[in-house]
C-alpha positions as CSV (number, residue, x, y, z in Angstrom):
1,M,15.6,6.6,3.2
2,Q,17.7,3.6,2.5
3,T,19.6,4.1,-0.8
4,N,20.7,0.5,-1.4
5,T,18.4,-1.3,-3.9
6,D,19.3,-4.7,-2.3
7,I,16.9,-4.1,0.6
8,Y,13.8,-3.7,-1.6
9,T,11.6,-6.4,-2.8
10,P,9.2,-4.8,-5.3
11,W,5.7,-6.4,-5.5
12,G,3.0,-4.5,-7.3
13,R,-0.8,-4.8,-7.0
14,T,-3.5,-3.9,-9.4
15,F,-6.1,-1.1,-9.6
16,E,-8.8,-3.8,-9.0
17,E,-7.1,-5.0,-5.9
18,Y,-6.9,-1.5,-4.5
19,L,-10.7,-1.2,-5.1
20,G,-11.3,-4.3,-3.1
21,M,-8.7,-3.8,-0.4
22,F,-9.9,-0.3,0.5
23,S,-13.6,-0.5,-0.5
24,L,-13.0,2.4,-2.9
25,T,-16.2,3.9,-4.3
26,D,-16.7,6.2,-7.3
27,N,-17.0,9.0,-4.8
28,D,-13.6,8.1,-3.3
29,L,-12.0,7.9,-6.7
30,S,-13.3,11.3,-7.7
31,G,-11.3,12.9,-4.8
32,K,-7.6,13.5,-4.4
33,I,-5.9,10.3,-3.2
34,L,-2.5,9.7,-1.6
35,G,-1.0,6.3,-1.8
36,C,1.6,5.6,0.8
37,S,4.1,2.8,0.2
38,D,2.5,2.0,-3.2
39,G,5.7,0.5,-4.5
40,P,5.4,-0.7,-8.1
41,S,1.6,-1.0,-8.1
42,S,-0.4,0.1,-11.1
43,F,-3.0,2.0,-9.1
44,N,-1.5,5.4,-9.8
45,S,-1.2,4.8,-13.5
46,E,-4.6,3.2,-14.0
47,L,-6.4,5.8,-11.9
48,T,-4.6,8.6,-13.7
49,Q,-5.8,7.1,-17.1
50,R,-9.3,7.2,-15.7
51,G,-9.0,10.9,-15.0
52,G,-8.3,10.5,-11.3
53,N,-6.1,12.7,-9.1
54,V,-3.5,10.6,-7.3
55,V,0.0,10.9,-5.8
56,S,2.1,8.0,-4.6
57,V,4.9,8.2,-2.0
58,D,7.5,5.4,-1.6
59,P,11.2,5.2,-1.1
60,L,11.4,3.0,-4.2
61,Y,10.9,6.0,-6.3
62,Q,14.3,7.4,-5.6
63,F,15.6,4.8,-8.1
64,S,15.5,4.9,-11.9
65,K,13.2,2.9,-14.0
66,E,16.1,0.7,-15.0
67,Q,17.1,0.0,-11.4
68,I,13.6,-0.9,-10.4
69,R,13.2,-3.1,-13.5
70,K,16.3,-5.0,-12.5
71,L,15.0,-5.4,-9.0
72,I,11.8,-6.8,-10.3
73,D,13.6,-9.2,-12.6
74,Q,15.8,-10.4,-9.7
75,T,13.1,-10.8,-7.0
76,Y,10.1,-12.0,-9.0
77,P,11.2,-15.6,-9.4
78,E,11.9,-15.8,-5.7
79,A,8.5,-14.4,-4.9
80,M,6.8,-16.9,-7.2
81,E,8.7,-19.8,-5.7
82,S,7.6,-18.7,-2.3
83,F,4.0,-18.6,-3.4
84,H,4.2,-22.1,-4.8
85,R,5.6,-23.4,-1.5
86,K,3.0,-21.6,0.6
87,K,0.1,-22.1,-1.8
88,S,-2.1,-23.7,0.8
89,L,-1.9,-20.7,3.1
90,F,-3.8,-18.4,0.7
91,I,-7.4,-18.1,-0.5
92,W,-7.7,-18.7,-4.3
93,K,-11.3,-17.6,-4.8
94,N,-10.6,-15.0,-7.5
95,L,-7.0,-15.7,-8.7
96,K,-7.5,-19.4,-9.0
97,S,-3.8,-20.2,-9.4
98,V,-0.2,-19.1,-8.5
99,H,0.4,-18.7,-12.3
100,K,-2.5,-16.3,-12.6
101,L,-1.4,-14.4,-9.6
102,G,2.1,-14.0,-11.0
103,R,0.9,-12.9,-14.4
104,M,-1.4,-10.3,-12.8
105,R,1.2,-8.9,-10.5
106,L,3.9,-8.8,-13.2
107,S,1.5,-6.9,-15.5
108,A,0.8,-4.4,-12.7
109,M,4.6,-3.8,-12.2
110,Y,5.2,-3.4,-16.0
111,E,2.3,-0.9,-16.1
112,F,3.9,1.0,-13.3
113,L,7.3,1.0,-15.0
114,A,5.8,2.3,-18.3
115,D,4.3,5.2,-16.3
116,L,7.1,6.0,-13.9
117,D,9.2,8.6,-15.8
118,W,6.2,10.6,-16.9
119,G,4.6,10.3,-13.5
120,K,7.7,11.6,-11.8
121,M,7.7,14.6,-14.1
122,E,4.1,15.2,-13.2
123,G,4.8,14.9,-9.5
124,R,2.7,11.7,-9.1
125,Y,5.6,9.5,-7.8
126,I,7.5,11.1,-4.9
127,P,10.4,9.5,-3.0
128,G,9.5,9.3,0.7
129,D,9.3,7.0,3.7
130,L,6.9,6.8,6.6
131,P,6.7,8.2,9.2
132,I,7.5,11.4,7.2
133,I,5.6,12.4,4.1
134,P,7.3,15.2,2.2
135,L,4.1,17.1,1.4
136,V,2.2,20.0,2.9
137,S,-0.9,19.4,5.1
138,D,-4.5,18.9,4.1
139,Q,-3.9,18.2,0.4
140,F,-5.8,15.0,0.0
141,D,-9.3,13.6,0.6
142,L,-8.0,10.1,1.3
143,A,-4.7,8.4,2.1
144,V,-4.3,4.6,1.7
145,C,-1.5,2.4,2.8
146,S,-1.2,-1.1,1.3
147,H,0.9,-4.0,2.7
148,Y,3.4,-2.0,4.7
149,L,2.1,-0.9,8.1
150,F,1.3,-3.9,10.3
151,T,2.5,-6.3,7.6
152,S,6.1,-5.3,6.9
153,T,6.8,-3.3,10.1
154,T,6.5,-6.0,12.8
155,H,10.1,-5.2,13.8
156,M,9.1,-1.6,14.5
157,T,7.3,-0.2,17.5
158,S,3.6,0.6,17.9
159,Q,4.6,4.2,18.2
160,F,6.1,4.1,14.7
161,H,2.6,3.0,13.5
162,I,0.9,5.7,15.4
163,N,3.3,8.3,14.1
164,S,2.9,7.1,10.5
165,I,-0.9,7.2,10.6
166,I,-1.0,10.6,12.3
167,E,1.3,11.8,9.5
168,M,-1.0,10.4,6.9
169,A,-3.9,12.1,8.7
170,R,-2.0,15.4,8.5
171,V,-2.1,15.4,4.7
172,A,-5.5,13.7,4.2
173,K,-9.0,13.9,5.7
174,E,-9.3,10.1,6.0
175,V,-6.7,7.3,6.3
176,R,-7.2,3.6,5.3
177,V,-4.7,0.9,6.1
178,F,-4.8,-2.7,4.8
179,P,-4.2,-5.5,5.8
180,L,-3.9,-5.8,9.5
181,L,-2.1,-9.1,9.6
182,E,1.5,-9.9,10.2
183,N,3.5,-13.0,9.2
184,G,1.6,-16.1,10.1
185,A,-1.7,-14.6,9.0
186,V,-2.4,-13.4,12.6
187,L,-3.6,-9.9,13.7
188,S,-0.6,-7.7,14.0
189,R,0.7,-7.2,17.5
190,H,0.6,-3.4,16.8
191,V,-3.0,-3.1,15.8
192,M,-4.6,-2.7,19.2
193,P,-1.9,-0.5,20.7
194,T,-2.1,1.7,17.6
195,I,-5.8,2.0,17.9
196,S,-5.5,3.0,21.5
197,G,-2.8,5.5,20.8
198,L,-4.7,7.1,18.0
199,R,-7.9,7.4,20.1
200,D,-5.8,8.9,22.9
201,A,-4.5,11.5,20.4
202,G,-8.1,12.5,19.5
203,Y,-8.7,10.5,16.3
204,R,-11.7,8.5,15.4
205,V,-10.7,4.9,14.6
206,R,-12.7,1.9,13.3
207,L,-12.2,-1.4,11.7
208,E,-14.2,-2.3,8.6
209,K,-14.7,-5.5,6.6
210,V,-13.7,-5.3,2.9
211,G,-14.5,-7.5,-0.1
212,Y,-10.9,-8.6,-0.6
213,E,-9.4,-11.6,1.2
214,F,-6.2,-13.4,0.0
215,L,-5.0,-14.5,3.5
216,P,-7.6,-16.1,5.8
217,G,-8.8,-13.4,8.1
218,G,-7.2,-10.6,6.1
219,D,-10.4,-8.9,5.1
220,R,-10.4,-5.8,7.4
221,M,-9.0,-2.3,7.0
222,L,-8.3,0.3,9.6
223,I,-10.0,3.7,9.0
224,V,-8.9,6.8,10.8
225,T,-10.4,10.3,10.7
226,D,-9.7,13.4,12.7
227,N,-12.4,14.5,15.2
228,V,-11.7,18.2,14.4
């Protein structure tokens, strides 16, 4: 894991966004869930408060709450300025405005920060970076990965994506990845090679439409299960 905080740009998403991005049902939420690359989202905190069983793995968790708070304070204005400049690229069906988006995301990150120290003590926030998950096999019913694979890994190889998803499948019965777009709101160059590689390795793979769409065309997730 990279230990320099300067390379991280924390950006948290809400529990409600996770429900939409991964089409999470009450049955899904009643199982044991692993969040890979959750960053400073509020999903872990909010699901835990609802009685759920969830663990998040992200390299960001190697840092202290104070270090992460400083990162958020530094990068949030830059992120908001970028959203204002690129406003026309997004679908504002639910959020309505950049201001509401910023308020929602900042609230999610503060929720995460308030939960972080206690969550670390409970083993709910674990430092780790794909394609290696520092957990034993077959612990989870579902693993989800939001806005990292395909989105933030365009400079990495398709084999990295295959290895990362196989690693998630090692610890969970089912894997869901969202979104499948890279910069420019186009289907990631790694999606089709990753699907082929996973099928060659014996996994069942499908694409499924979800009820969440912030970027045009960004309304599908990848679902992976083991044939065995």
